[in-house]
PDB file as gemmi writes it, atoms N, CA and C in Angstrom:
CRYST1    1.000    1.000    1.000  90.00  90.00  90.00 P 1                      
ATOM      1  N   MET A   1       0.465  -1.414   0.042  1.00  0.00           N  
ATOM      2  CA  MET A   1      -0.150   0.064   0.221  1.00  0.00           C  
ATOM      3  C   MET A   1       0.649   1.048  -0.161  1.00  0.00           C  
ATOM      4  N   LYS A   2       2.050   1.381   0.838  1.00  0.00           N  
ATOM      5  CA  LYS A   2       2.889   2.506   1.039  1.00  0.00           C  
ATOM      6  C   LYS A   2       3.094   2.451  -0.331  1.00  0.00           C  
ATOM      7  N   LYS A   3       3.708   1.827  -1.240  1.00  0.00           N  
ATOM      8  CA  LYS A   3       4.399   1.693  -2.793  1.00  0.00           C  
ATOM      9  C   LYS A   3       3.308   2.214  -3.436  1.00  0.00           C  
ATOM     10  N   PHE A   4       2.013   1.960  -3.280  1.00  0.00           N  
ATOM     11  CA  PHE A   4       0.847   2.111  -4.416  1.00  0.00           C  
ATOM     12  C   PHE A   4       0.537   3.835  -3.825  1.00  0.00           C  
ATOM     13  N   SER A   5       0.716   4.457  -2.683  1.00  0.00           N  
ATOM     14  CA  SER A   5       0.471   5.438  -2.259  1.00  0.00           C  
ATOM     15  C   SER A   5       1.237   6.862  -2.804  1.00  0.00           C  
ATOM     16  N   LEU A   6       2.996   6.289  -2.591  1.00  0.00           N  
ATOM     17  CA  LEU A   6       3.746   7.152  -3.228  1.00  0.00           C  
ATOM     18  C   LEU A   6       4.035   7.364  -4.312  1.00  0.00           C  
ATOM     19  N   SER A   7       3.852   6.220  -5.178  1.00  0.00           N  
ATOM     20  CA  SER A   7       3.605   5.802  -7.051  1.00  0.00           C  
ATOM     21  C   SER A   7       2.612   7.424  -7.503  1.00  0.00           C  
ATOM     22  N   ILE A   8       1.350   7.341  -6.649  1.00  0.00           N  
ATOM     23  CA  ILE A   8      -0.056   8.163  -6.738  1.00  0.00           C  
ATOM     24  C   ILE A   8       0.830   9.590  -6.275  1.00  0.00           C  
ATOM     25  N   PHE A   9       1.384   9.393  -5.479  1.00  0.00           N  
ATOM     26  CA  PHE A   9       2.139  11.101  -5.153  1.00  0.00           C  
ATOM     27  C   PHE A   9       2.687  11.360  -6.157  1.00  0.00           C  
ATOM     28  N   PHE A  10       4.125  10.632  -6.581  1.00  0.00           N  
ATOM     29  CA  PHE A  10       4.656  11.612  -7.814  1.00  0.00           C  
ATOM     30  C   PHE A  10       4.389  11.522  -8.795  1.00  0.00           C  
ATOM     31  N   LEU A  11       2.729  10.910  -9.451  1.00  0.00           N  
ATOM     32  CA  LEU A  11       2.634  10.651 -10.381  1.00  0.00           C  
ATOM     33  C   LEU A  11       1.445  11.956 -10.003  1.00  0.00           C  
ATOM     34  N   LEU A  12       1.043  12.426  -9.365  1.00  0.00           N  
ATOM     35  CA  LEU A  12       0.119  13.606  -9.054  1.00  0.00           C  
ATOM     36  C   LEU A  12       0.724  15.111  -9.330  1.00  0.00           C  
ATOM     37  N   PHE A  13       2.457  14.866  -8.531  1.00  0.00           N  
ATOM     38  CA  PHE A  13       3.291  15.919  -8.366  1.00  0.00           C  
ATOM     39  C   PHE A  13       3.881  16.605  -9.746  1.00  0.00           C  
ATOM     40  N   ALA A  14       4.069  15.381 -10.610  1.00  0.00           N  
ATOM     41  CA  ALA A  14       5.249  15.670 -11.917  1.00  0.00           C  
ATOM     42  C   ALA A  14       3.582  16.496 -12.784  1.00  0.00           C  
ATOM     43  N   ASN A  15       2.723  16.034 -12.614  1.00  0.00           N  
ATOM     44  CA  ASN A  15       1.890  16.536 -12.907  1.00  0.00           C  
ATOM     45  C   ASN A  15       1.702  18.682 -13.105  1.00  0.00           C  
ATOM     46  N   ILE A  16       2.291  18.575 -11.776  1.00  0.00           N  
ATOM     47  CA  ILE A  16       2.188  20.079 -11.425  1.00  0.00           C  
ATOM     48  C   ILE A  16       3.036  20.301 -12.178  1.00  0.00           C  
ATOM     49  N   CYS A  17       4.424  19.939 -12.242  1.00  0.00           N  
ATOM     50  CA  CYS A  17       5.688  20.334 -12.419  1.00  0.00           C  
ATOM     51  C   CYS A  17       6.307  20.838 -13.712  1.00  0.00           C  
ATOM     52  N   PHE A  18       6.642  22.234 -14.168  1.00  0.00           N  
ATOM     53  CA  PHE A  18       7.173  22.460 -15.425  1.00  0.00           C  
ATOM     54  C   PHE A  18       8.527  22.947 -15.435  1.00  0.00           C  
ATOM     55  N   ALA A  19       9.252  22.825 -16.070  1.00  0.00           N  
ATOM     56  CA  ALA A  19      10.621  22.847 -16.528  1.00  0.00           C  
ATOM     57  C   ALA A  19      11.176  23.330 -18.262  1.00  0.00           C  
ATOM     58  N   ASP A  20      11.682  24.493 -17.788  1.00  0.00           N  
ATOM     59  CA  ASP A  20      12.401  24.970 -19.249  1.00  0.00           C  
ATOM     60  C   ASP A  20      13.277  23.835 -19.551  1.00  0.00           C  
ATOM     61  N   GLN A  21      13.544  23.011 -20.150  1.00  0.00           N  
ATOM     62  CA  GLN A  21      14.886  22.468 -19.986  1.00  0.00           C  
ATOM     63  C   GLN A  21      16.047  23.082 -21.121  1.00  0.00           C  
ATOM     64  N   LEU A  22      16.126  24.304 -21.887  1.00  0.00           N  
ATOM     65  CA  LEU A  22      16.853  25.227 -22.532  1.00  0.00           C  
ATOM     66  C   LEU A  22      16.764  26.461 -22.000  1.00  0.00           C  
ATOM     67  N   ALA A  23      16.887  26.392 -20.576  1.00  0.00           N  
ATOM     68  CA  ALA A  23      17.059  27.410 -19.777  1.00  0.00           C  
ATOM     69  C   ALA A  23      18.793  27.830 -19.845  1.00  0.00           C  
ATOM     70  N   TYR A  24      19.505  26.777 -19.250  1.00  0.00           N  
ATOM     71  CA  TYR A  24      20.868  26.764 -18.783  1.00  0.00           C  
ATOM     72  C   TYR A  24      21.804  26.352 -20.261  1.00  0.00           C  
ATOM     73  N   ILE A  25      22.445  26.852 -20.630  1.00  0.00           N  
ATOM     74  CA  ILE A  25      22.876  26.540 -22.132  1.00  0.00           C  
ATOM     75  C   ILE A  25      24.535  26.648 -22.179  1.00  0.00           C  
ATOM     76  N   THR A  26      25.106  25.835 -23.007  1.00  0.00           N  
ATOM     77  CA  THR A  26      26.467  26.500 -22.810  1.00  0.00           C  
ATOM     78  C   THR A  26      26.900  27.816 -23.541  1.00  0.00           C  
ATOM     79  N   LEU A  27      28.258  28.531 -22.843  1.00  0.00           N  
ATOM     80  CA  LEU A  27      28.574  29.222 -23.894  1.00  0.00           C  
ATOM     81  C   LEU A  27      28.310  29.990 -25.199  1.00  0.00           C  
ATOM     82  N   SER A  28      28.873  29.181 -25.719  1.00  0.00           N  
ATOM     83  CA  SER A  28      29.223  28.892 -27.432  1.00  0.00           C  
ATOM     84  C   SER A  28      27.434  29.145 -27.916  1.00  0.00           C  
ATOM     85  N   GLN A  29      26.593  28.175 -27.409  1.00  0.00           N  
ATOM     86  CA  GLN A  29      25.081  28.467 -27.823  1.00  0.00           C  
ATOM     87  C   GLN A  29      23.951  29.800 -27.633  1.00  0.00           C  
ATOM     88  N   ALA A  30      25.059  30.102 -26.175  1.00  0.00           N  
ATOM     89  CA  ALA A  30      24.479  31.260 -25.835  1.00  0.00           C  
ATOM     90  C   ALA A  30      24.934  32.769 -26.941  1.00  0.00           C  
ATOM     91  N   LYS A  31      25.813  32.144 -27.273  1.00  0.00           N  
ATOM     92  CA  LYS A  31      26.801  33.302 -28.556  1.00  0.00           C  
ATOM     93  C   LYS A  31      25.406  33.322 -29.869  1.00  0.00           C  
ATOM     94  N   GLU A  32      25.713  32.078 -29.347  1.00  0.00           N  
ATOM     95  CA  GLU A  32      24.751  31.328 -31.257  1.00  0.00           C  
ATOM     96  C   GLU A  32      23.410  32.385 -31.050  1.00  0.00           C  
ATOM     97  N   ALA A  33      22.803  32.089 -30.161  1.00  0.00           N  
ATOM     98  CA  ALA A  33      21.148  32.557 -29.965  1.00  0.00           C  
ATOM     99  C   ALA A  33      21.595  33.770 -30.150  1.00  0.00           C  
ATOM    100  N   GLN A  34      22.077  34.710 -29.268  1.00  0.00           N  
ATOM    101  CA  GLN A  34      22.364  35.825 -29.406  1.00  0.00           C  
ATOM    102  C   GLN A  34      22.560  36.622 -30.177  1.00  0.00           C  
ATOM    103  N   ALA A  35      23.405  36.170 -31.057  1.00  0.00           N  
ATOM    104  CA  ALA A  35      23.260  36.544 -32.655  1.00  0.00           C  
ATOM    105  C   ALA A  35      22.441  36.605 -33.515  1.00  0.00           C  
ATOM    106  N   TYR A  36      21.625  35.413 -33.705  1.00  0.00           N  
ATOM    107  CA  TYR A  36      20.386  35.063 -33.963  1.00  0.00           C  
ATOM    108  C   TYR A  36      19.107  36.552 -34.023  1.00  0.00           C  
ATOM    109  N   LEU A  37      19.275  36.407 -32.501  1.00  0.00           N  
ATOM    110  CA  LEU A  37      18.486  36.927 -31.864  1.00  0.00           C  
ATOM    111  C   LEU A  37      18.372  38.332 -32.097  1.00  0.00           C  
ATOM    112  N   ILE A  38      19.416  38.679 -31.864  1.00  0.00           N  
ATOM    113  CA  ILE A  38      20.059  40.338 -32.417  1.00  0.00           C  
ATOM    114  C   ILE A  38      19.523  41.169 -33.925  1.00  0.00           C  
ATOM    115  N   THR A  39      19.569  39.589 -34.634  1.00  0.00           N  
ATOM    116  CA  THR A  39      18.874  39.885 -36.192  1.00  0.00           C  
ATOM    117  C   THR A  39      17.477  39.541 -36.398  1.00  0.00           C  
ATOM    118  N   THR A  40      16.794  39.597 -35.288  1.00  0.00           N  
ATOM    119  CA  THR A  40      15.351  39.988 -35.632  1.00  0.00           C  
ATOM    120  C   THR A  40      14.687  40.857 -34.978  1.00  0.00           C  
ATOM    121  N   ASP A  41      13.703  41.624 -35.494  1.00  0.00           N  
ATOM    122  CA  ASP A  41      13.113  42.558 -35.269  1.00  0.00           C  
ATOM    123  C   ASP A  41      11.717  42.277 -33.758  1.00  0.00           C  
ATOM    124  N   TYR A  42      11.501  41.220 -33.920  1.00  0.00           N  
ATOM    125  CA  TYR A  42      10.404  40.770 -32.993  1.00  0.00           C  
ATOM    126  C   TYR A  42      10.513  39.537 -32.927  1.00  0.00           C  
ATOM    127  N   ILE A  43      10.308  38.790 -32.039  1.00  0.00           N  
ATOM    128  CA  ILE A  43       9.647  37.199 -31.185  1.00  0.00           C  
ATOM    129  C   ILE A  43       8.917  36.636 -30.880  1.00  0.00           C  
ATOM    130  N   ILE A  44       8.195  35.632 -31.031  1.00  0.00           N  
ATOM    131  CA  ILE A  44       6.973  35.177 -30.582  1.00  0.00           C  
ATOM    132  C   ILE A  44       7.423  34.263 -29.450  1.00  0.00           C  
ATOM    133  N   ILE A  45       6.825  34.918 -28.107  1.00  0.00           N  
ATOM    134  CA  ILE A  45       6.601  34.139 -27.133  1.00  0.00           C  
ATOM    135  C   ILE A  45       5.422  32.897 -26.942  1.00  0.00           C  
ATOM    136  N   TRP A  46       5.672  31.981 -26.835  1.00  0.00           N  
ATOM    137  CA  TRP A  46       4.536  30.659 -26.637  1.00  0.00           C  
ATOM    138  C   TRP A  46       5.180  29.245 -26.462  1.00  0.00           C  
ATOM    139  N   CYS A  47       4.643  29.016 -25.406  1.00  0.00           N  
ATOM    140  CA  CYS A  47       5.076  27.338 -25.221  1.00  0.00           C  
ATOM    141  C   CYS A  47       4.362  26.343 -25.238  1.00  0.00           C  
ATOM    142  N   ALA A  48       4.766  25.639 -26.882  1.00  0.00           N  
ATOM    143  CA  ALA A  48       3.987  24.443 -27.352  1.00  0.00           C  
ATOM    144  C   ALA A  48       3.641  23.524 -26.430  1.00  0.00           C  
ATOM    145  N   CYS A  49       3.978  23.213 -25.761  1.00  0.00           N  
ATOM    146  CA  CYS A  49       3.856  21.832 -24.759  1.00  0.00           C  
ATOM    147  C   CYS A  49       2.976  22.429 -23.930  1.00  0.00           C  
ATOM    148  N   CYS A  50       2.596  23.816 -23.102  1.00  0.00           N  
ATOM    149  CA  CYS A  50       2.010  23.988 -22.393  1.00  0.00           C  
ATOM    150  C   CYS A  50       0.560  24.101 -22.545  1.00  0.00           C  
ATOM    151  N   GLU A  51      -0.073  23.930 -21.494  1.00  0.00           N  
ATOM    152  CA  GLU A  51      -1.387  24.060 -21.458  1.00  0.00           C  
ATOM    153  C   GLU A  51      -2.357  25.820 -21.385  1.00  0.00           C  
ATOM    154  N   ASN A  52      -2.815  26.319 -22.206  1.00  0.00           N  
ATOM    155  CA  ASN A  52      -3.736  27.455 -21.792  1.00  0.00           C  
ATOM    156  C   ASN A  52      -2.751  28.838 -21.805  1.00  0.00           C  
ATOM    157  N   ASP A  53      -1.612  28.239 -22.809  1.00  0.00           N  
ATOM    158  CA  ASP A  53      -0.560  29.668 -22.766  1.00  0.00           C  
ATOM    159  C   ASP A  53      -0.638  29.914 -24.588  1.00  0.00           C  
ATOM    160  N   VAL A  54      -0.937  31.488 -24.431  1.00  0.00           N  
ATOM    161  CA  VAL A  54      -0.942  32.530 -25.286  1.00  0.00           C  
ATOM    162  C   VAL A  54      -0.179  32.922 -25.850  1.00  0.00           C  
ATOM    163  N   ALA A  55       0.290  33.041 -27.038  1.00  0.00           N  
ATOM    164  CA  ALA A  55       1.517  33.406 -27.963  1.00  0.00           C  
ATOM    165  C   ALA A  55       1.091  34.664 -27.811  1.00  0.00           C  
ATOM    166  N   GLU A  56       2.751  35.443 -27.241  1.00  0.00           N  
ATOM    167  CA  GLU A  56       2.453  36.852 -27.358  1.00  0.00           C  
ATOM    168  C   GLU A  56       3.949  37.134 -28.814  1.00  0.00           C  
ATOM    169  N   MET A  57       3.621  38.568 -29.272  1.00  0.00           N  
ATOM    170  CA  MET A  57       4.641  38.782 -29.977  1.00  0.00           C  
ATOM    171  C   MET A  57       5.067  40.298 -29.210  1.00  0.00           C  
ATOM    172  N   ILE A  58       6.300  40.007 -28.906  1.00  0.00           N  
ATOM    173  CA  ILE A  58       6.867  41.043 -28.448  1.00  0.00           C  
ATOM    174  C   ILE A  58       8.534  41.824 -29.180  1.00  0.00           C  
ATOM    175  N   THR A  59       8.751  43.068 -29.255  1.00  0.00           N  
ATOM    176  CA  THR A  59      10.138  43.726 -30.168  1.00  0.00           C  
ATOM    177  C   THR A  59      10.842  43.569 -29.048  1.00  0.00           C  
ATOM    178  N   THR A  60      12.176  43.499 -30.074  1.00  0.00           N  
ATOM    179  CA  THR A  60      13.351  42.855 -29.229  1.00  0.00           C  
ATOM    180  C   THR A  60      14.462  44.556 -29.020  1.00  0.00           C  
ATOM    181  N   ASP A  61      14.122  44.964 -28.325  1.00  0.00           N  
ATOM    182  CA  ASP A  61      15.606  45.996 -27.325  1.00  0.00           C  
ATOM    183  C   ASP A  61      16.320  45.784 -26.910  1.00  0.00           C  
ATOM    184  N   ASN A  62      16.400  44.807 -26.689  1.00  0.00           N  
ATOM    185  CA  ASN A  62      18.038  44.180 -26.200  1.00  0.00           C  
ATOM    186  C   ASN A  62      18.067  42.715 -25.529  1.00  0.00           C  
ATOM    187  N   VAL A  63      19.294  42.283 -26.051  1.00  0.00           N  
ATOM    188  CA  VAL A  63      19.832  41.162 -26.106  1.00  0.00           C  
ATOM    189  C   VAL A  63      20.635  40.207 -25.749  1.00  0.00           C  
ATOM    190  N   TYR A  64      21.249  39.606 -24.705  1.00  0.00           N  
ATOM    191  CA  TYR A  64      22.332  39.266 -23.748  1.00  0.00           C  
ATOM    192  C   TYR A  64      22.282  38.133 -23.125  1.00  0.00           C  
ATOM    193  N   TYR A  65      23.230  37.663 -23.134  1.00  0.00           N  
ATOM    194  CA  TYR A  65      23.524  36.718 -22.441  1.00  0.00           C  
ATOM    195  C   TYR A  65      24.059  36.384 -21.244  1.00  0.00           C  
ATOM    196  N   LYS A  66      24.180  35.749 -19.948  1.00  0.00           N  
ATOM    197  CA  LYS A  66      24.343  35.615 -18.470  1.00  0.00           C  
ATOM    198  C   LYS A  66      24.696  34.617 -18.410  1.00  0.00           C  
ATOM    199  N   LYS A  67      25.581  34.546 -17.399  1.00  0.00           N  
ATOM    200  CA  LYS A  67      26.508  33.268 -16.557  1.00  0.00           C  
ATOM    201  C   LYS A  67      25.160  33.154 -15.673  1.00  0.00           C  
ATOM    202  N   VAL A  68      24.818  31.835 -15.533  1.00  0.00           N  
ATOM    203  CA  VAL A  68      23.711  31.552 -14.350  1.00  0.00           C  
ATOM    204  C   VAL A  68      24.717  30.832 -13.186  1.00  0.00           C  
ATOM    205  N   ASN A  69      24.270  30.670 -11.708  1.00  0.00           N  
ATOM    206  CA  ASN A  69      24.782  30.692 -10.875  1.00  0.00           C  
ATOM    207  C   ASN A  69      24.820  28.669 -10.960  1.00  0.00           C  
ATOM    208  N   TYR A  70      25.237  28.137 -11.664  1.00  0.00           N  
ATOM    209  CA  TYR A  70      25.317  26.708 -11.848  1.00  0.00           C  
ATOM    210  C   TYR A  70      25.955  26.028 -12.626  1.00  0.00           C  
ATOM    211  N   LYS A  71      27.476  25.238 -11.994  1.00  0.00           N  
ATOM    212  CA  LYS A  71      28.254  25.360 -13.181  1.00  0.00           C  
ATOM    213  C   LYS A  71      28.618  25.924 -14.231  1.00  0.00           C  
ATOM    214  N   ASP A  72      29.015  25.729 -15.428  1.00  0.00           N  
ATOM    215  CA  ASP A  72      29.997  26.954 -16.216  1.00  0.00           C  
ATOM    216  C   ASP A  72      27.926  26.747 -17.088  1.00  0.00           C  
ATOM    217  N   PHE A  73      27.215  27.188 -17.101  1.00  0.00           N  
ATOM    218  CA  PHE A  73      26.419  27.649 -17.907  1.00  0.00           C  
ATOM    219  C   PHE A  73      25.805  29.016 -17.934  1.00  0.00           C  
ATOM    220  N   TYR A  74      24.767  29.232 -18.758  1.00  0.00           N  
ATOM    221  CA  TYR A  74      24.470  30.680 -19.271  1.00  0.00           C  
ATOM    222  C   TYR A  74      22.971  31.067 -19.462  1.00  0.00           C  
ATOM    223  N   GLN A  75      22.301  31.836 -19.792  1.00  0.00           N  
ATOM    224  CA  GLN A  75      21.113  31.856 -20.272  1.00  0.00           C  
ATOM    225  C   GLN A  75      21.395  33.203 -21.321  1.00  0.00           C  
ATOM    226  N   VAL A  76      20.032  33.253 -21.923  1.00  0.00           N  
ATOM    227  CA  VAL A  76      19.894  34.234 -22.868  1.00  0.00           C  
ATOM    228  C   VAL A  76      18.714  35.056 -22.530  1.00  0.00           C  
ATOM    229  N   VAL A  77      18.310  36.212 -22.388  1.00  0.00           N  
ATOM    230  CA  VAL A  77      18.088  37.511 -21.458  1.00  0.00           C  
ATOM    231  C   VAL A  77      17.513  38.330 -22.766  1.00  0.00           C  
ATOM    232  N   VAL A  78      16.310  38.435 -23.383  1.00  0.00           N  
ATOM    233  CA  VAL A  78      15.800  38.816 -24.084  1.00  0.00           C  
ATOM    234  C   VAL A  78      14.464  40.147 -23.377  1.00  0.00           C  
ATOM    235  N   GLU A  79      15.234  41.730 -24.063  1.00  0.00           N  
ATOM    236  CA  GLU A  79      14.163  42.548 -23.532  1.00  0.00           C  
ATOM    237  C   GLU A  79      13.462  43.389 -24.365  1.00  0.00           C  
ATOM    238  N   GLY A  80      12.162  43.188 -24.027  1.00  0.00           N  
ATOM    239  CA  GLY A  80      11.376  44.430 -25.610  1.00  0.00           C  
ATOM    240  C   GLY A  80      10.399  44.601 -24.810  1.00  0.00           C  
ATOM    241  N   LYS A  81       9.155  45.353 -26.114  1.00  0.00           N  
ATOM    242  CA  LYS A  81       8.077  45.136 -25.111  1.00  0.00           C  
ATOM    243  C   LYS A  81       6.764  44.346 -25.839  1.00  0.00           C  
TER     244      LYS A  81                                                      
END                                                                             
């Protein structure tokens, strides 16, 4: 019974967890993404696998990458309206 209850708990918990698998990337990937995003006037923010997510179009004002506090990873930051 304990194994069954524990299994149900993890199944329910996994259903409410969301993660951005590409949030932490290498320095070369961050530089590539920044170089590409700088050439665009706008981007569409949308999560295809998330339920009830509405697509938003934003104009890009500033694109940069920064080091995160985990190992040797970076993330790309897009500022815009």
